[in-house]
Backbone as CSV, one residue per row, in Angstrom:
resi,resn,N_x,N_y,N_z,CA_x,CA_y,CA_z,C_x,C_y,C_z
1,UNK,-16.175,-11.109,-0.396,-14.970,-10.599,0.206,-14.554,-11.457,1.394
2,UNK,-15.520,-11.905,2.187,-15.201,-12.735,3.353,-14.520,-14.028,2.946
3,UNK,-14.957,-14.617,1.842,-14.348,-15.864,1.371,-12.892,-15.647,0.979
4,UNK,-12.614,-14.522,0.359,-11.236,-14.216,-0.035,-10.368,-14.021,1.198
5,UNK,-10.882,-13.310,2.183,-10.133,-13.073,3.418,-9.847,-14.397,4.123
6,UNK,-10.840,-15.261,4.214,-10.628,-16.564,4.849,-9.617,-17.397,4.066
7,UNK,-9.690,-17.346,2.749,-8.737,-18.076,1.904,-7.311,-17.597,2.170
8,UNK,-7.115,-16.286,2.197,-5.782,-15.740,2.433,-5.292,-16.026,3.845
9,UNK,-6.202,-16.075,4.816,-5.808,-16.371,6.187,-5.304,-17.802,6.323
10,UNK,-5.810,-18.708,5.485,-5.351,-20.091,5.534,-3.884,-20.222,5.151
11,UNK,-3.365,-19.271,4.415,-1.972,-19.324,3.973,-1.030,-18.564,4.903
12,UNK,-1.510,-18.133,6.039,-0.667,-17.540,7.064,0.110,-16.329,6.595
13,UNK,1.430,-16.380,6.781,2.276,-15.233,6.465,2.272,-14.919,4.965
14,UNK,2.244,-15.954,4.144,2.178,-15.737,2.695,0.851,-15.065,2.318
15,UNK,-0.236,-15.533,2.898,-1.537,-14.909,2.663,-1.561,-13.460,3.123
16,UNK,-0.846,-13.182,4.218,-0.756,-11.801,4.701,-0.042,-10.946,3.668
17,UNK,1.061,-11.441,3.133,1.805,-10.688,2.127,0.991,-10.430,0.874
18,UNK,0.264,-11.453,0.425,-0.568,-11.301,-0.778,-1.690,-10.299,-0.532
19,UNK,-2.345,-10.411,0.617,-3.443,-9.476,0.904,-2.916,-8.050,1.046
20,UNK,-1.724,-7.889,1.625,-1.144,-6.556,1.764,-0.745,-5.996,0.400
21,UNK,-0.259,-6.869,-0.501,0.066,-6.414,-1.852,-1.182,-5.895,-2.556
22,UNK,-2.259,-6.666,-2.473,-3.513,-6.261,-3.112,-3.997,-4.936,-2.524
23,UNK,-3.950,-4.832,-1.198,-4.403,-3.598,-0.542,-3.494,-2.419,-0.863
24,UNK,-2.207,-2.663,-1.058,-1.269,-1.594,-1.367,-1.371,-1.099,-2.790
25,UNK,-1.900,-1.947,-3.659,-2.095,-1.532,-5.046,-3.421,-0.779,-5.143
26,UNK,-3.835,-0.474,-6.335,-5.053,0.320,-6.501,-6.331,-0.500,-6.340
27,UNK,-6.204,-1.795,-6.143,-7.380,-2.635,-5.993,-7.911,-2.515,-4.566
28,UNK,-9.214,-2.320,-4.402,-9.760,-2.140,-3.055,-9.753,-3.449,-2.270
29,UNK,-9.070,-3.434,-1.144,-8.993,-4.618,-0.288,-8.538,-4.176,1.092
30,UNK,-8.905,-4.933,2.113,-8.552,-4.581,3.480,-7.596,-5.624,4.058
31,UNK,-6.324,-5.307,4.047,-5.351,-6.220,4.634,-5.422,-6.191,6.164
32,UNK,-6.021,-5.155,6.705,-6.137,-5.038,8.154,-6.959,-6.181,8.744
33,UNK,-8.020,-6.584,8.026,-8.841,-7.696,8.511,-8.060,-8.997,8.534
34,UNK,-7.272,-9.230,7.495,-6.440,-10.437,7.444,-5.400,-10.387,8.560
35,UNK,-4.768,-9.239,8.734,-3.769,-9.078,9.793,-4.384,-9.342,11.160
36,UNK,-5.522,-8.742,11.427,-6.188,-8.941,12.721,-6.543,-10.410,12.936
37,UNK,-7.094,-11.040,11.910,-7.459,-12.452,12.035,-6.260,-13.339,12.296
38,UNK,-5.171,-13.092,11.578,-3.975,-13.910,11.761,-3.314,-13.659,13.111
39,UNK,-3.290,-12.415,13.525,-2.693,-12.090,14.824,-3.507,-12.690,15.965
40,UNK,-4.818,-12.552,15.868,-5.687,-13.085,16.917,-5.754,-14.611,16.910
41,UNK,-5.389,-15.233,15.765,-5.375,-16.694,15.708,-4.072,-17.274,16.265
42,UNK,-3.139,-16.403,16.635,-1.941,-16.877,17.315,-0.643,-16.781,16.529
43,UNK,-0.672,-16.270,15.309,0.570,-16.137,14.568,1.447,-15.062,15.198
44,UNK,2.730,-15.210,15.016,3.702,-14.316,15.630,3.641,-12.923,15.008
45,UNK,3.671,-11.879,15.828,3.556,-10.509,15.317,4.705,-10.088,14.389
46,UNK,5.935,-10.478,14.720,7.088,-10.007,13.939,7.025,-10.480,12.481
47,UNK,6.832,-11.788,12.195,6.713,-12.199,10.788,5.486,-11.597,10.094
48,UNK,4.412,-11.385,10.844,3.237,-10.732,10.266,3.564,-9.304,9.861
49,UNK,4.302,-8.610,10.715,4.722,-7.237,10.418,5.569,-7.202,9.148
50,UNK,6.523,-8.114,9.057,7.417,-8.138,7.895,6.645,-8.463,6.618
51,UNK,5.796,-9.490,6.654,5.071,-9.872,5.431,4.040,-8.814,5.038
52,UNK,3.377,-8.207,6.013,2.394,-7.163,5.706,3.083,-5.933,5.118
53,UNK,4.176,-5.511,5.741,4.887,-4.333,5.256,5.463,-4.583,3.871
54,UNK,6.106,-5.736,3.688,6.710,-6.056,2.388,5.655,-6.108,1.289
55,UNK,4.553,-6.794,1.544,3.497,-6.887,0.539,2.897,-5.545,0.198
56,UNK,2.662,-4.727,1.216,2.040,-3.426,0.990,2.973,-2.478,0.253
57,UNK,4.254,-2.502,0.586,5.231,-1.673,-0.116,5.336,-2.123,-1.577
58,UNK,5.368,-3.428,-1.804,5.424,-3.924,-3.185,4.178,-3.519,-3.972
59,UNK,3.030,-3.507,-3.319,1.806,-3.037,-3.979,1.918,-1.583,-4.392
60,UNK,2.471,-0.759,-3.525,2.660,0.657,-3.866,3.709,0.828,-4.961
61,UNK,4.739,-0.008,-4.940,5.760,0.083,-5.985,5.202,-0.390,-7.334
62,UNK,4.241,-1.297,-7.294,3.531,-1.669,-8.518,2.809,-0.446,-9.076
63,UNK,2.131,0.300,-8.197,1.464,1.535,-8.611,2.473,2.526,-9.172
64,UNK,3.614,2.646,-8.510,4.680,3.545,-8.960,5.086,3.174,-10.386
65,UNK,5.302,1.872,-10.606,5.712,1.397,-11.927,4.659,1.742,-12.978
66,UNK,3.395,1.528,-12.658,2.325,1.866,-13.601,2.357,3.365,-13.886
67,UNK,2.599,4.163,-12.865,2.691,5.614,-13.054,3.834,6.008,-13.975
68,UNK,4.943,5.260,-13.937,6.081,5.593,-14.804,5.757,5.374,-16.274
69,UNK,4.757,4.582,-16.547,4.371,4.368,-17.946,3.861,5.676,-18.556
70,UNK,3.386,6.563,-17.692,3.045,7.921,-18.089,1.856,8.081,-19.006
71,UNK,1.016,7.108,-19.081,-0.154,7.201,-19.943,-1.385,7.446,-19.070
72,UNK,-1.817,8.687,-19.022,-2.978,9.036,-18.202,-4.214,8.233,-18.596
73,UNK,-4.335,7.947,-19.873,-5.493,7.168,-20.333,-5.498,5.790,-19.689
74,UNK,-4.318,5.153,-19.585,-4.228,3.827,-18.969,-4.515,3.902,-17.475
75,UNK,-3.965,4.934,-16.836,-4.166,5.081,-15.396,-5.647,5.272,-15.098
76,UNK,-6.311,6.089,-15.898,-7.752,6.312,-15.701,-8.556,5.055,-16.023
77,UNK,-8.228,4.413,-17.112,-9.033,3.286,-17.576,-8.832,2.024,-16.745
78,UNK,-7.580,1.664,-16.481,-7.318,0.384,-15.826,-7.191,0.483,-14.313
79,UNK,-6.730,1.614,-13.820,-6.569,1.764,-12.378,-7.692,2.568,-11.747
80,UNK,-8.532,3.137,-12.577,-9.691,3.914,-12.109,-9.272,5.083,-11.209
81,UNK,-8.163,5.719,-11.576,-7.706,6.917,-10.867,-7.983,8.097,-11.788
82,UNK,-8.918,8.966,-11.433,-9.262,10.094,-12.299,-8.089,11.050,-12.504
83,UNK,-8.027,11.590,-13.679,-6.977,12.537,-14.077,-6.888,13.705,-13.096
84,UNK,-8.021,14.184,-12.630,-8.041,15.315,-11.707,-7.316,14.986,-10.406
85,UNK,-7.501,13.753,-9.927,-6.833,13.348,-8.691,-5.320,13.279,-8.896
86,UNK,-4.901,12.816,-10.042,-3.459,12.766,-10.351,-2.894,14.184,-10.324
87,UNK,-3.557,15.110,-10.996,-3.063,16.484,-11.060,-3.087,17.159,-9.685
88,UNK,-4.127,16.889,-8.899,-4.219,17.458,-7.554,-3.089,16.918,-6.676
89,UNK,-2.863,15.612,-6.742,-1.776,15.009,-5.965,-0.421,15.525,-6.441
90,UNK,-0.302,15.739,-7.733,0.949,16.250,-8.299,1.263,17.652,-7.748
91,UNK,0.256,18.505,-7.690,0.454,19.852,-7.141,0.833,19.779,-5.657
92,UNK,0.167,18.911,-4.919,0.427,18.761,-3.492,1.837,18.211,-3.251
93,UNK,2.269,17.297,-4.116,3.552,16.631,-3.927,4.741,17.478,-4.368
94,UNK,4.517,18.535,-5.076,5.624,19.368,-5.523,6.379,19.975,-4.348
95,UNK,5.746,20.050,-3.190,6.397,20.627,-2.018,7.358,19.643,-1.352
96,UNK,7.016,18.376,-1.341,7.839,17.392,-0.639,8.487,16.364,-1.533
97,UNK,8.127,16.330,-2.788,8.726,15.387,-3.728,8.506,13.935,-3.333
98,UNK,9.521,13.139,-3.528,9.421,11.706,-3.284,9.158,11.376,-1.817
99,UNK,9.506,12.281,-0.912,9.255,12.025,0.505,7.765,12.014,0.838
100,UNK,6.948,12.517,-0.067,5.496,12.473,0.146,4.984,11.035,0.082
101,UNK,5.821,10.117,-0.387,5.461,8.705,-0.399,5.180,8.163,0.991
102,UNK,5.670,8.851,2.009,5.382,8.444,3.389,3.876,8.321,3.613
103,UNK,3.103,9.169,2.948,1.657,9.194,3.150,0.906,8.169,2.299
104,UNK,1.629,7.281,1.648,0.979,6.232,0.846,0.222,5.230,1.707
105,UNK,0.398,5.281,3.021,-0.355,4.386,3.894,-1.816,4.815,4.041
106,UNK,-2.131,6.035,3.623,-3.493,6.538,3.766,-4.446,5.817,2.809
107,UNK,-5.635,5.464,3.282,-6.601,4.802,2.401,-6.974,5.699,1.216
108,UNK,-7.164,5.122,0.074,-7.568,5.744,-1.191,-6.504,6.727,-1.690
109,UNK,-6.176,7.725,-0.897,-5.180,8.708,-1.304,-3.810,8.067,-1.535
110,UNK,-3.486,7.029,-0.770,-2.188,6.378,-0.892,-1.936,5.807,-2.275
111,UNK,-2.940,5.207,-2.866,-2.791,4.656,-4.214,-2.560,5.767,-5.229
112,UNK,-3.306,6.840,-5.087,-3.141,7.982,-5.992,-1.737,8.554,-5.846
113,UNK,-1.261,8.658,-4.607,0.082,9.188,-4.377,1.155,8.322,-5.016
114,UNK,1.046,7.000,-4.851,2.089,6.128,-5.405,2.075,6.138,-6.930
115,UNK,0.906,6.188,-7.539,0.831,6.310,-8.997,1.436,7.643,-9.433
116,UNK,1.125,8.700,-8.699,1.625,10.029,-9.046,3.139,10.118,-8.880
117,UNK,3.687,9.450,-7.868,5.142,9.422,-7.712,5.812,8.861,-8.966
118,UNK,5.250,7.786,-9.482,5.799,7.208,-10.713,5.572,8.106,-11.910
119,UNK,4.400,8.683,-11.980,4.063,9.570,-13.098,4.997,10.777,-13.137
120,UNK,5.366,11.284,-11.956,6.252,12.442,-11.859,7.724,12.052,-11.990
121,UNK,7.983,10.766,-12.091,9.347,10.237,-12.175,10.166,10.630,-10.944
122,UNK,9.522,10.564,-9.771,10.232,10.842,-8.526,11.304,9.777,-8.344
123,UNK,12.344,10.101,-7.617,13.429,9.146,-7.403,12.922,7.845,-6.818
124,UNK,13.247,6.745,-7.458,12.711,5.452,-7.047,13.230,5.048,-5.664
125,UNK,14.479,5.319,-5.358,15.030,4.934,-4.057,14.384,5.752,-2.942
126,UNK,14.297,7.062,-3.122,13.675,7.920,-2.114,12.195,7.581,-1.971
127,UNK,11.526,7.330,-3.087,10.111,6.947,-3.036,9.949,5.645,-2.264
128,UNK,10.793,4.670,-2.559,10.729,3.369,-1.880,10.930,3.537,-0.375
129,UNK,11.947,4.291,0.001,12.249,4.481,1.428,11.099,5.195,2.132
130,UNK,10.565,6.248,1.517,9.479,6.994,2.165,8.212,6.144,2.267
131,UNK,7.926,5.375,1.234,6.764,4.479,1.275,6.969,3.422,2.358
132,UNK,8.167,2.849,2.408,8.482,1.828,3.409,8.306,2.368,4.825
133,UNK,8.798,3.564,5.087,8.684,4.149,6.425,7.220,4.344,6.834
134,UNK,6.417,4.889,5.938,5.003,5.120,6.250,4.238,3.829,6.485
135,UNK,4.461,2.858,5.618,3.714,1.602,5.737,4.182,0.790,6.937
136,UNK,5.487,0.811,7.222,6.005,0.089,8.388,5.431,0.683,9.673
137,UNK,5.390,1.996,9.741,4.820,2.658,10.922,3.344,2.293,11.079
138,UNK,2.621,2.280,9.992,1.191,1.941,10.026,0.977,0.528,10.562
139,UNK,1.715,-0.457,10.017,1.525,-1.839,10.467,2.038,-2.043,11.887
140,UNK,3.103,-1.352,12.266,3.600,-1.462,13.640,2.544,-0.962,14.627
141,UNK,1.944,0.175,14.309,0.894,0.719,15.182,-0.335,-0.183,15.211
142,UNK,-0.686,-0.734,14.073,-1.847,-1.620,14.011,-1.611,-2.889,14.822
143,UNK,-0.437,-3.486,14.683,-0.123,-4.698,15.447,-0.068,-4.378,16.938
144,UNK,0.521,-3.250,17.283,0.577,-2.841,18.689,-0.834,-2.685,19.261
145,UNK,-1.705,-2.021,18.498,-3.087,-1.806,18.959,-3.833,-3.126,19.094
146,UNK,-3.652,-4.020,18.139,-4.334,-5.319,18.220,-3.768,-6.186,19.333
147,UNK,-2.488,-6.032,19.607,-1.850,-6.797,20.661,-2.314,-6.357,22.045
148,UNK,-2.796,-5.113,22.116,-3.297,-4.587,23.382,-4.697,-5.115,23.702
149,UNK,-5.352,-5.683,22.701,-6.737,-6.172,22.882,-6.761,-7.434,23.698
């Protein structure tokens, strides 16, 4: 994992976007380490914020797209998201609908939520906006906290 993080850090803002995409999708990865390394190495916070947010939102939208395929067998087999978690998230999301995408920034649960948004055929625009707001807030707070160090 360290080798991958170092490799992505060598590509600066592009590496940040790629690592955030991977972390935003169902694949386990920590874009926070790449962000911290790049920020502490002197890269500008604003482009890091934009590339991290964009990559992470695109990763969640990838999950959304996979969810729209609507095949629970594929979601379980290829994304390793158990059927029970999909159904549990579906029940929880019935109260807030696509706006529940705001919580896609949460570790582990965020991937399940974004897949479930697609599976439930939640509005793509509302899902995108809610996911964007949550992830942007997360990266803004993370950059602010790291900048205080």
